[in-house]
C-alpha positions as CSV (number, residue, x, y, z in Angstrom):
1,M,24.8,62.9,63.5
2,V,21.7,61.7,61.6
3,D,18.9,60.4,63.8
4,M,17.8,57.3,61.8
5,T,14.7,56.8,63.9
6,S,13.3,60.3,63.4
7,S,10.4,61.1,61.0
8,T,12.1,64.4,60.1
9,M,15.4,65.3,58.6
10,R,17.7,68.3,58.1
11,A,17.7,69.8,54.6
12,V,18.5,73.0,52.8
13,T,15.3,74.6,51.7
14,Q,14.4,77.8,49.8
15,L,11.0,79.5,50.0
16,T,11.6,82.0,47.2
17,F,13.9,82.6,44.3
18,G,16.8,84.9,45.0
19,G,20.4,85.1,46.2
20,P,22.3,82.7,48.4
21,E,20.6,84.1,51.4
22,V,17.4,82.3,50.5
23,L,19.0,78.9,51.3
24,Q,18.1,77.9,54.9
25,V,18.6,74.7,56.9
26,S,15.3,73.4,58.1
27,D,13.6,70.3,59.5
28,V,11.4,68.7,56.9
29,P,9.6,65.3,56.7
30,K,11.8,62.4,55.9
31,P,10.8,60.7,52.6
32,V,9.5,57.2,52.4
33,P,10.4,54.9,49.4
34,L,7.7,53.7,47.1
35,P,7.9,50.4,45.3
36,T,11.1,50.1,43.1
37,E,12.6,53.0,45.1
38,V,15.4,53.1,47.7
39,L,15.8,55.4,50.7
40,V,19.4,56.7,50.8
41,R,21.0,58.3,53.9
42,V,23.0,61.0,52.3
43,T,26.6,61.5,53.4
44,A,27.6,64.2,50.8
45,A,26.0,66.2,48.1
46,G,27.6,67.8,45.0
47,V,27.0,71.4,44.1
48,N,26.6,72.2,40.4
49,P,26.1,75.4,38.3
50,V,22.5,74.3,37.6
51,D,21.9,74.5,41.4
52,W,22.6,78.3,41.7
53,K,20.9,79.1,38.4
54,T,17.7,77.3,39.6
55,R,17.9,79.0,43.0
56,E,17.9,82.4,41.1
57,G,14.9,81.4,39.0
58,S,16.6,80.1,35.8
59,G,18.3,76.7,35.4
60,M,15.6,74.0,36.1
61,A,13.2,76.5,37.7
62,G,10.8,76.1,34.8
63,V,10.7,72.3,35.5
64,L,10.5,72.6,39.3
65,G,8.1,75.5,39.4
66,A,8.0,78.0,42.2
67,P,9.6,77.3,45.6
68,P,9.5,75.9,48.2
69,F,11.9,73.1,47.3
70,I,15.1,71.4,48.4
71,P,17.9,72.0,45.8
72,G,20.5,69.6,44.6
73,W,20.8,66.4,42.5
74,D,24.2,64.9,43.2
75,V,24.3,62.5,46.2
76,A,26.4,59.8,47.7
77,G,25.3,57.8,50.7
78,V,24.1,54.4,52.1
79,V,20.9,52.6,51.2
80,E,18.8,52.5,54.4
81,E,15.6,51.0,53.1
82,T,14.4,49.4,49.9
83,G,10.9,49.5,48.4
84,F,9.0,46.5,47.1
85,G,10.5,45.1,43.9
86,V,14.1,46.4,44.4
87,T,16.6,43.7,43.5
88,T,19.6,45.5,42.3
89,L,20.6,47.2,45.6
90,A,20.4,46.1,49.3
91,V,20.3,47.9,52.6
92,G,23.9,48.9,53.5
93,D,25.1,49.4,50.0
94,E,27.2,52.5,49.4
95,V,25.7,54.3,46.4
96,Y,25.9,57.4,44.3
97,G,23.6,59.0,41.8
98,M,21.9,61.9,40.2
99,P,18.2,61.0,40.9
100,W,15.2,62.4,39.1
101,F,17.0,65.1,37.1
102,P,15.6,67.5,35.9
103,R,12.7,67.0,38.3
104,A,13.4,67.8,42.0
105,A,15.6,65.3,43.8
106,G,16.1,67.2,47.1
107,G,19.8,66.4,47.2
108,Y,20.8,68.9,49.9
109,A,19.2,66.7,52.6
110,E,19.9,63.9,55.0
111,Y,17.8,61.5,53.0
112,V,16.5,61.1,49.4
113,T,14.3,58.5,47.7
114,A,14.4,57.6,44.0
115,P,14.2,54.6,41.7
116,S,16.9,52.1,42.6
117,R,18.2,52.0,39.0
118,Q,19.0,55.7,39.0
119,F,21.8,54.9,41.5
120,A,24.9,52.7,41.2
121,R,27.4,51.4,43.8
122,K,29.9,54.1,44.4
123,P,33.5,53.7,43.4
124,K,35.2,51.6,46.2
125,S,38.3,53.7,46.0
126,A,36.5,57.0,46.4
127,T,35.4,58.8,49.6
128,M,31.8,59.7,49.9
129,E,32.7,63.3,49.2
130,Q,34.6,62.3,46.0
131,A,31.7,60.1,45.0
132,A,29.2,63.0,45.5
133,A,31.3,65.1,43.1
134,V,30.8,62.6,40.2
135,P,27.3,61.9,39.0
136,L,25.9,65.0,37.3
137,A,29.3,66.2,36.0
138,A,30.6,62.9,34.9
139,L,27.3,61.8,33.3
140,T,27.1,65.1,31.4
141,A,30.6,64.5,30.0
142,W,30.0,60.8,29.3
143,Q,26.6,61.3,27.6
144,A,27.7,64.3,25.6
145,L,30.9,62.7,24.3
146,F,29.7,59.2,23.7
147,D,25.9,59.1,23.4
148,T,25.5,62.4,21.6
149,A,28.7,63.0,19.8
150,G,29.9,59.3,19.4
151,V,33.5,60.3,19.9
152,T,35.9,57.6,18.6
153,E,39.6,56.9,18.7
154,G,41.7,59.4,16.7
155,Q,39.2,62.2,16.6
156,R,40.1,65.7,17.7
157,V,37.9,67.1,20.5
158,L,37.8,70.7,21.8
159,I,36.5,71.1,25.4
160,T,35.8,74.6,26.7
161,A,35.9,75.3,30.5
162,A,37.9,72.1,30.8
163,A,39.0,72.7,34.5
164,G,35.4,72.7,35.9
165,G,33.4,69.8,37.1
166,V,32.1,68.5,33.8
167,G,35.3,69.6,31.9
168,H,37.8,67.7,33.9
169,F,35.8,64.5,33.4
170,A,35.3,65.2,29.7
171,V,39.1,65.6,29.2
172,Q,39.7,62.2,30.8
173,F,36.9,60.3,29.1
174,A,37.9,61.6,25.7
175,R,41.5,60.6,26.3
176,L,40.4,57.2,27.4
177,R,38.5,56.8,24.1
178,G,41.7,57.6,22.3
179,A,40.8,61.1,21.1
180,E,43.1,64.0,20.9
181,V,41.9,66.5,23.5
182,I,42.3,70.3,23.2
183,A,41.2,72.2,26.3
184,T,40.5,75.8,27.2
185,A,41.3,76.9,30.8
186,S,43.2,79.5,32.7
187,A,47.0,79.2,32.7
188,R,47.1,78.0,36.3
189,N,45.3,74.8,35.3
190,A,47.3,74.1,32.2
191,S,49.8,71.6,33.6
192,W,47.0,69.9,35.6
193,L,44.9,69.3,32.6
194,T,47.8,68.1,30.6
195,G,48.3,65.5,33.3
196,L,44.7,64.5,32.9
197,G,45.1,63.9,29.2
198,A,44.8,67.1,27.3
199,S,47.4,67.4,24.5
200,T,46.9,71.2,24.2
201,V,45.6,73.7,26.7
202,I,44.7,77.2,25.5
203,D,44.6,80.0,28.0
204,Y,41.2,81.6,27.4
205,T,42.2,84.7,29.3
206,S,44.8,85.7,26.8
207,T,44.1,83.7,23.6
208,R,41.0,83.2,21.4
209,F,40.9,79.5,20.9
210,E,39.5,79.8,17.4
211,H,42.8,81.5,16.4
212,E,44.8,78.5,17.6
213,V,42.8,75.5,16.6
214,S,40.8,74.4,13.6
215,D,39.4,71.2,11.9
216,V,38.3,69.6,15.1
217,D,35.7,66.9,14.9
218,V,33.7,67.7,18.1
219,V,33.4,70.7,20.4
220,I,32.0,70.1,23.8
221,D,31.1,73.7,24.8
222,L,30.6,74.0,28.5
223,V,30.6,77.8,28.5
224,G,27.6,78.6,26.3
225,N,26.4,82.0,25.3
226,Q,28.9,83.8,27.4
227,D,31.4,85.6,25.2
228,D,29.8,84.0,22.1
229,T,31.7,80.8,22.9
230,S,29.4,78.5,20.9
231,L,29.4,80.8,17.9
232,R,33.2,81.1,18.0
233,A,33.5,77.3,18.4
234,L,31.8,76.7,15.0
235,T,34.9,78.2,13.3
236,A,37.1,75.7,15.1
237,L,35.2,72.7,13.7
238,R,35.9,70.9,10.4
239,P,33.1,70.9,7.8
240,G,30.5,68.5,9.1
241,G,32.0,68.7,12.6
242,L,29.6,68.7,15.6
243,L,29.1,71.3,18.3
244,V,27.5,70.0,21.5
245,A,26.2,73.1,23.4
246,V,25.7,72.0,27.0
247,P,24.7,74.8,29.4
248,S,22.8,77.2,27.1
249,G,21.6,75.1,24.2
250,V,21.8,76.2,20.6
251,S,20.6,79.8,20.1
252,P,18.9,80.9,16.8
253,E,22.1,82.8,15.9
254,V,24.3,79.7,16.4
255,R,21.9,77.5,14.5
256,S,21.9,79.9,11.5
257,A,25.7,80.2,11.5
258,A,26.1,76.5,11.8
259,L,23.8,75.8,8.9
260,A,25.6,78.5,6.8
261,Q,29.0,77.0,7.6
262,G,28.1,73.4,7.1
263,R,28.6,72.5,10.8
264,R,26.3,70.2,12.8
265,F,25.0,71.1,16.2
266,S,23.1,69.6,19.2
267,S,21.7,70.9,22.4
268,F,22.1,68.6,25.4
269,L,20.7,67.8,28.8
270,V,22.0,65.1,31.1
271,E,19.7,62.2,32.2
272,P,19.9,59.8,35.2
273,D,21.9,56.7,34.1
274,G,22.8,54.1,36.7
275,P,24.5,51.7,34.3
276,A,26.8,54.5,33.0
277,L,27.6,55.4,36.6
278,A,28.6,51.8,37.2
279,R,31.0,52.0,34.2
280,I,32.4,55.3,35.4
281,A,32.9,53.8,38.9
282,A,34.9,51.0,37.3
283,H,37.2,53.6,35.6
284,I,37.7,55.5,38.8
285,D,38.6,52.3,40.7
286,A,41.0,51.3,37.9
287,G,42.8,54.6,38.3
288,D,41.8,55.7,34.9
289,V,39.8,58.7,36.1
290,H,40.6,61.2,38.8
291,V,38.0,63.1,40.8
292,E,39.0,66.7,41.6
293,L,37.5,68.3,44.8
294,D,37.8,72.0,45.0
295,R,36.6,72.0,48.6
296,V,34.2,70.4,51.0
297,L,31.8,72.5,53.0
298,P,29.2,71.8,55.7
299,L,25.5,71.7,54.9
300,D,24.8,75.1,56.4
301,A,27.4,76.7,54.0
302,A,25.3,75.9,50.9
303,G,25.0,79.6,50.2
304,K,28.8,80.0,50.2
305,A,29.1,77.0,48.0
306,H,26.7,78.5,45.5
307,E,28.6,81.8,45.5
308,A,31.9,80.0,44.8
309,V,30.5,77.9,41.9
310,A,28.8,81.0,40.4
311,A,32.1,82.8,40.4
312,G,33.3,80.3,37.8
313,H,36.9,79.6,38.9
314,T,36.6,76.4,40.8
315,R,38.9,73.4,39.9
316,G,36.7,70.3,39.8
317,K,33.7,70.2,42.2
318,I,32.5,71.7,45.5
319,V,30.7,69.2,47.8
320,L,28.5,69.6,50.9
321,R,29.2,67.2,53.8
322,I,25.9,66.1,55.3
323,G,26.1,62.8,57.2
């Protein structure tokens, strides 16, 4: 139980870069909201690949600098206090968000503070754990598909690693826009992804997707440099088609190959976006979008959560229960 009168809070902290063992639950000062900020009592926090990469010293480590810090960006909880000037949220509102990214948000904690407009009211139909699974993954999918690629009805979209956190949202958002969705995933996830809206699912463990699909308009690559996925994806695009390289950006090799083949390319990094989260919440409440939870773990199992996400075989998202 969270002590709302205390000046301290429980949080996962790390004092050095390293393996999962560097994550420890500690008592740290409770943050205080500045003007335009809200204090959110966190009920659940999502775990993302960028979390374990940053813990090891890559990911957003170059932005955060050296530890100590509190990992995590995805949160869902209740507004406990509002700073001067806040008019969009009130004490008691149930909210979710991806505050501050790529700066430190301190999401694996009982409380966070951030600008009010980086949050939105959580989907009414979602549990706090489901809501915490949404922000970073869903915003990545939404912004990559619509703000970066401008996907429209009738286009063909290839999504790699489609069964993961970002991927399962990308499949659903592209389908909602009226695109034809081609997904890569393991065979065990094929029927599930078809149910989410994929018209074709290619088993990446047995088939090279570039041998099965061509002339797509957009590739949302959620794998990156591993197994030359972005490089291979170029051959699946139509001339003038767009590769959006999400986790690893566009390497010099991919850039050169894309220019030689007449394909377009874009690196990508997600940004906080309260208005987009409000639109996503409406889709979830309308039953248009499903949130997949792989598992929910307690705060002191953050290291185990990182190990599971790093293994790369989760379906949907892993979430930490905090409050």
